[in-house]
C-alpha positions as CSV (number, residue, x, y, z in Angstrom):
1,M,91.0,-38.7,112.9
2,A,88.5,-41.0,114.6
3,P,86.2,-39.3,117.2
4,K,87.1,-39.9,120.8
5,L,84.8,-42.3,122.7
6,D,82.8,-41.0,125.6
7,R,83.1,-43.0,128.8
8,R,80.1,-45.1,128.4
9,R,80.9,-46.2,124.8
10,F,84.6,-46.6,125.8
11,L,83.8,-49.1,128.6
12,E,81.2,-50.9,126.5
13,A,83.9,-51.4,123.8
14,A,86.4,-52.5,126.3
15,V,84.2,-55.1,127.8
16,L,82.6,-56.3,124.5
17,G,85.6,-56.0,122.1
18,G,89.0,-55.2,123.5
19,A,90.6,-55.8,120.1
20,A,89.1,-52.7,118.7
21,L,90.9,-50.7,121.4
22,G,94.3,-52.3,120.7
23,L,94.2,-54.9,123.4
24,G,94.3,-57.9,121.1
25,R,92.7,-60.9,122.8
26,L,91.4,-58.9,125.8
27,S,87.8,-59.8,125.0
28,G,88.7,-63.5,125.3
29,A,90.6,-63.0,128.5
30,L,87.6,-61.0,130.0
31,A,85.5,-64.1,129.7
32,G,87.6,-65.8,132.4
33,P,89.2,-69.3,132.3
34,Q,88.2,-71.9,129.8
35,A,85.5,-74.2,130.9
36,A,86.6,-77.2,128.8
37,G,88.3,-79.8,131.0
38,A,87.9,-77.7,134.2
39,A,85.9,-80.4,136.0
40,A,88.7,-82.9,135.6
41,A,91.5,-80.5,136.6
42,P,92.3,-80.0,140.3
43,A,92.1,-76.2,139.8
44,A,91.3,-73.9,136.9
45,P,94.3,-72.0,135.7
46,L,94.6,-68.3,136.5
47,P,93.4,-66.3,133.5
48,T,96.0,-64.1,131.9
49,R,96.0,-61.0,129.7
50,P,98.6,-59.3,127.5
51,L,100.7,-56.8,129.5
52,G,100.6,-54.2,126.7
53,R,103.5,-54.5,124.2
54,T,105.8,-56.4,126.6
55,G,105.0,-59.9,125.3
56,H,104.2,-61.0,128.9
57,R,100.8,-62.4,129.7
58,A,100.1,-61.3,133.3
59,T,97.7,-63.2,135.6
60,L,94.6,-61.2,136.5
61,F,95.7,-61.1,140.1
62,A,99.2,-59.8,140.8
63,L,101.0,-59.9,144.1
64,G,101.4,-56.5,145.8
65,G,104.5,-55.5,147.7
66,E,102.7,-54.2,150.7
67,S,100.7,-55.6,153.6
68,L,102.3,-58.7,155.0
69,V,105.2,-58.5,152.5
70,K,106.4,-55.2,154.0
71,A,105.4,-55.8,157.7
72,P,108.3,-55.4,160.2
73,G,109.7,-58.3,162.3
74,G,111.4,-61.6,161.9
75,E,108.2,-63.7,162.1
76,A,106.6,-61.4,159.5
77,H,109.7,-62.1,157.3
78,Q,109.1,-65.9,157.3
79,R,105.3,-65.4,156.8
80,A,105.9,-63.1,153.9
81,V,108.4,-65.4,152.2
82,A,105.9,-68.3,152.6
83,L,103.2,-66.1,151.1
84,I,105.3,-65.3,148.0
85,H,106.2,-68.9,147.5
86,R,102.5,-69.8,147.7
87,A,101.6,-67.2,145.2
88,L,104.0,-68.6,142.7
89,D,102.8,-72.1,143.5
90,L,99.3,-71.0,142.5
91,G,100.5,-69.5,139.2
92,V,100.7,-65.8,140.0
93,N,103.3,-64.5,137.6
94,Y,103.5,-60.7,138.4
95,C,105.2,-59.5,141.5
96,D,105.3,-55.8,142.5
97,T,107.7,-54.2,145.0
98,A,109.5,-50.9,145.6
99,P,112.4,-49.5,147.7
100,L,109.8,-47.5,149.8
101,Y,108.0,-50.6,150.9
102,G,110.3,-51.3,153.9
103,P,111.7,-54.9,153.8
104,S,109.5,-55.9,150.8
105,Q,112.4,-56.1,148.4
106,D,114.5,-58.3,150.7
107,R,111.6,-60.7,151.2
108,V,110.8,-60.9,147.5
109,G,114.6,-61.3,146.9
110,E,114.7,-64.3,149.3
111,V,112.2,-66.1,147.0
112,M,113.9,-64.9,143.8
113,K,117.1,-66.8,144.8
114,T,115.5,-69.9,143.4
115,R,112.3,-68.8,141.5
116,R,113.3,-65.7,139.5
117,R,112.2,-67.2,136.2
118,E,108.6,-67.8,137.5
119,T,107.6,-64.1,137.7
120,F,107.5,-60.8,136.0
121,L,109.4,-58.7,138.6
122,A,108.5,-55.0,138.9
123,S,110.1,-52.4,141.1
124,K,110.4,-48.6,141.1
125,T,112.4,-45.5,141.7
126,D,111.2,-42.7,144.0
127,E,114.3,-40.7,143.2
128,R,113.9,-37.9,140.6
129,S,117.6,-37.5,139.6
130,R,119.5,-39.7,137.2
131,D,122.3,-40.6,139.7
132,G,120.0,-41.1,142.6
133,S,117.8,-43.4,140.5
134,L,120.7,-45.5,139.3
135,R,122.0,-45.9,142.9
136,L,118.5,-47.0,143.9
137,L,118.4,-49.5,141.0
138,E,121.7,-51.0,142.0
139,S,120.5,-51.5,145.5
140,S,117.2,-53.0,144.3
141,L,118.9,-55.5,142.1
142,K,121.1,-56.6,145.0
143,R,118.2,-56.9,147.4
144,L,116.1,-58.8,144.9
145,N,118.9,-61.2,144.0
146,T,118.6,-60.6,140.3
147,D,120.6,-59.1,137.5
148,H,117.6,-57.3,135.9
149,L,114.1,-56.1,136.5
150,D,111.3,-56.8,134.1
151,L,109.7,-53.5,134.8
152,W,111.2,-50.3,136.4
153,Q,108.8,-47.5,137.1
154,M,108.9,-43.8,138.1
155,H,107.2,-44.1,141.4
156,H,104.2,-42.2,142.8
157,V,104.3,-39.2,140.4
158,G,102.1,-36.5,141.9
159,S,102.2,-32.9,140.8
160,M,103.4,-31.5,137.5
161,D,106.4,-30.1,139.4
162,D,107.2,-33.7,140.4
163,L,106.9,-34.9,136.9
164,N,109.0,-32.1,135.5
165,E,111.7,-32.9,138.1
166,G,112.0,-36.4,136.6
167,F,112.1,-35.1,133.1
168,R,114.7,-32.4,133.6
169,K,118.3,-32.7,132.4
170,G,120.0,-35.2,134.7
171,G,116.6,-36.5,135.8
172,A,115.2,-40.0,136.4
173,I,114.1,-40.5,132.8
174,E,117.8,-40.4,131.8
175,A,118.5,-43.1,134.3
176,M,115.6,-45.3,133.1
177,V,116.6,-45.1,129.4
178,S,120.3,-45.8,130.3
179,A,119.3,-48.8,132.5
180,R,117.2,-50.2,129.6
181,D,120.0,-49.7,127.1
182,Q,122.3,-51.6,129.5
183,K,119.7,-54.4,129.9
184,M,119.5,-53.8,133.6
185,V,115.7,-53.4,133.1
186,R,113.5,-54.7,130.2
187,F,110.6,-52.2,130.3
188,L,109.8,-48.8,131.7
189,G,106.7,-47.5,133.5
190,I,105.1,-44.8,135.5
191,T,102.9,-44.9,138.6
192,G,100.6,-42.6,140.5
193,H,97.3,-42.1,142.2
194,Y,97.2,-38.4,143.0
195,D,96.0,-36.7,139.8
196,P,95.2,-38.3,136.5
197,A,96.2,-35.2,134.6
198,T,99.9,-35.5,135.7
199,L,100.1,-39.2,134.6
200,L,98.4,-38.3,131.3
201,E,101.1,-35.7,130.6
202,G,103.8,-38.2,131.6
203,I,102.6,-40.8,129.0
204,R,102.3,-38.1,126.4
205,R,106.0,-37.0,127.0
206,F,107.5,-40.5,127.0
207,D,106.6,-43.8,125.5
208,F,106.3,-45.8,128.7
209,D,105.6,-49.5,128.3
210,C,103.3,-49.7,131.4
211,I,101.3,-47.6,133.7
212,L,100.3,-48.4,137.3
213,L,97.2,-46.4,138.2
214,A,94.4,-46.2,140.8
215,L,91.2,-47.9,139.7
216,N,88.2,-48.8,141.7
217,A,84.4,-48.5,141.8
218,A,84.6,-45.1,143.5
219,D,86.9,-43.7,140.8
220,P,84.3,-42.2,138.5
221,H,82.9,-39.8,141.1
222,H,86.1,-37.6,141.6
223,L,89.1,-37.0,139.4
224,P,88.5,-40.2,137.4
225,F,91.5,-42.2,136.3
226,Q,89.3,-44.4,134.0
227,E,88.3,-41.7,131.6
228,E,90.9,-39.9,129.5
229,L,94.0,-41.5,131.2
230,L,92.8,-45.1,130.9
231,R,91.5,-44.5,127.3
232,T,94.9,-43.0,126.3
233,A,96.8,-45.8,127.8
234,V,94.7,-48.3,125.9
235,E,95.2,-46.4,122.7
236,K,99.0,-46.5,123.3
237,R,98.8,-50.2,123.9
238,M,100.4,-49.9,127.3
239,G,100.4,-52.6,129.9
240,I,97.8,-51.3,132.4
241,I,98.1,-52.3,136.1
242,G,95.4,-51.4,138.5
243,M,95.9,-50.6,142.2
244,K,93.7,-49.3,145.1
245,V,91.1,-51.9,143.9
246,I,89.6,-52.2,147.4
247,A,90.7,-48.8,148.6
248,R,92.4,-50.3,151.6
249,G,89.2,-51.9,152.7
250,R,87.1,-48.7,152.6
251,L,84.9,-49.9,149.8
252,P,83.7,-53.0,151.7
253,E,83.6,-51.1,155.0
254,R,82.0,-47.8,153.9
255,A,80.1,-48.6,150.7
256,G,79.2,-52.2,151.5
257,L,80.7,-53.8,148.5
258,T,81.9,-57.4,148.6
259,I,85.6,-58.1,147.7
260,K,84.2,-60.0,144.7
261,E,82.3,-56.9,143.5
262,C,85.5,-54.7,144.0
263,V,87.7,-57.0,142.0
264,D,85.2,-57.9,139.3
265,Y,84.5,-54.2,138.7
266,V,88.2,-53.4,138.0
267,W,88.8,-56.6,136.1
268,S,85.9,-55.7,133.8
269,L,87.8,-52.6,132.8
270,P,90.6,-52.8,130.1
271,V,93.4,-53.6,132.5
272,S,96.1,-56.2,132.1
273,T,96.3,-57.1,135.8
274,C,95.5,-55.8,139.3
275,I,97.9,-55.5,142.2
276,I,96.3,-56.5,145.5
277,G,98.2,-56.7,148.8
278,C,97.6,-59.7,151.0
279,D,97.9,-60.0,154.8
280,S,97.7,-63.8,154.8
281,I,97.9,-66.8,152.7
282,G,94.1,-67.1,153.2
283,Q,93.6,-63.7,151.5
284,L,96.0,-64.7,148.7
285,E,94.1,-67.9,148.0
286,E,90.8,-66.1,148.0
287,N,92.1,-63.5,145.5
288,V,93.3,-66.4,143.3
289,R,89.9,-68.1,143.6
290,L,88.1,-64.9,142.5
291,A,90.4,-64.5,139.6
292,R,89.8,-68.1,138.4
293,Q,86.0,-67.5,138.7
294,F,85.9,-64.1,137.1
295,K,83.3,-63.2,134.5
296,A,83.1,-59.7,133.0
297,L,80.4,-57.4,134.2
298,D,78.3,-55.6,131.6
299,R,77.9,-51.8,131.6
300,S,74.6,-51.9,133.6
301,Q,76.3,-54.0,136.3
302,L,79.3,-51.6,136.5
303,A,76.9,-48.6,136.8
304,A,75.0,-50.3,139.6
305,I,78.2,-50.8,141.6
306,E,79.4,-47.3,140.9
307,A,76.1,-45.9,142.2
308,R,76.6,-47.7,145.6
309,T,80.0,-45.9,146.0
310,K,78.8,-42.3,145.3
311,R,78.0,-41.3,148.9
312,E,81.4,-42.5,150.2
313,A,83.4,-41.7,147.1
314,M,85.5,-38.9,148.5
315,E,86.7,-40.9,151.5
316,C,87.3,-44.0,149.4
317,S,89.4,-41.8,147.1
318,W,91.5,-40.3,149.9
319,Y,94.7,-40.7,147.9
320,K,93.6,-38.3,145.2
321,R,94.0,-34.5,145.0
322,D,91.4,-32.6,147.0
323,S,89.8,-35.7,148.5
324,V,88.9,-36.3,152.1
325,E,91.6,-37.9,154.2
326,P,90.6,-39.2,157.6
327,W,93.7,-37.8,159.2
328,G,93.0,-34.3,157.9
329,R,95.8,-34.0,155.4
330,N,95.6,-33.2,151.7
331,E,98.8,-34.1,150.0
332,P,100.0,-36.8,147.6
333,L,100.7,-40.2,149.3
334,P,103.1,-42.8,148.1
335,E,101.6,-46.2,147.4
336,A,103.4,-47.4,150.6
337,L,100.7,-45.6,152.6
338,G,97.9,-46.4,150.3
């Protein structure tokens, strides 16, 4: 059996040679868009990476289902629909939503009426029972105006008790397998940001296709998701989707990082894509611009960014177990609040 990589060597290998870790052409994708012909083109294409074993090549930047997409109000609905259309126009090909995200599914569904084939559509179940999950899936398909999801995920898995509930007889895993067998969903995944040990146990129990996990420059300082969990997901050739990339603005506000430093840091890890919520079309276009211009950071550059987050790491990791939450609570939070 090959010896396990320590974190430094693991990240070096991921940046310099993703193929050695089972990510195929990841090293090429990390180099960013091709320069040839870029000057003549109106805009460089969004770089893509393999989404694990799914066969889909996801754009580096994926559209999150929160922020404007879930804001209340009629005007917000029209602005959200316009933002989703603009994301697809710009080539973004992964769209994330969930039943917990208020009207998000309805707004995404409005766009899916005419543009379903243009995106890899991911949603979730926060139910832990088989029957409850299947009812939620039926509702999601109706709201999203589609007959199938590309990815259906067990949402915000927190404690081991929470995980066990989904794996019990009559639990959510039974619903997920049944839905895949009936071709209501194509691939299965798991999400969480509370404790990496729980997600690690989840992907050991079941051969999920994808994992949605919290990754940012403050991550290494407390309950890191990018150590054993990320390494195991890479070894299992899973699609790896990053979230909490900017820590809801805390990394720029508290640690002084630029948005570019935040996204470049996570894109330099062995991820397939990163979900980032946008409050406006301007933010969307900026994220697309950063993805087009991305060049991988080396290990020394990653370490320098990590060092700048150490002092504020606990507050920038408020969503993790035992972290500092500004409102004085210590409990698992769904992505809808994160």
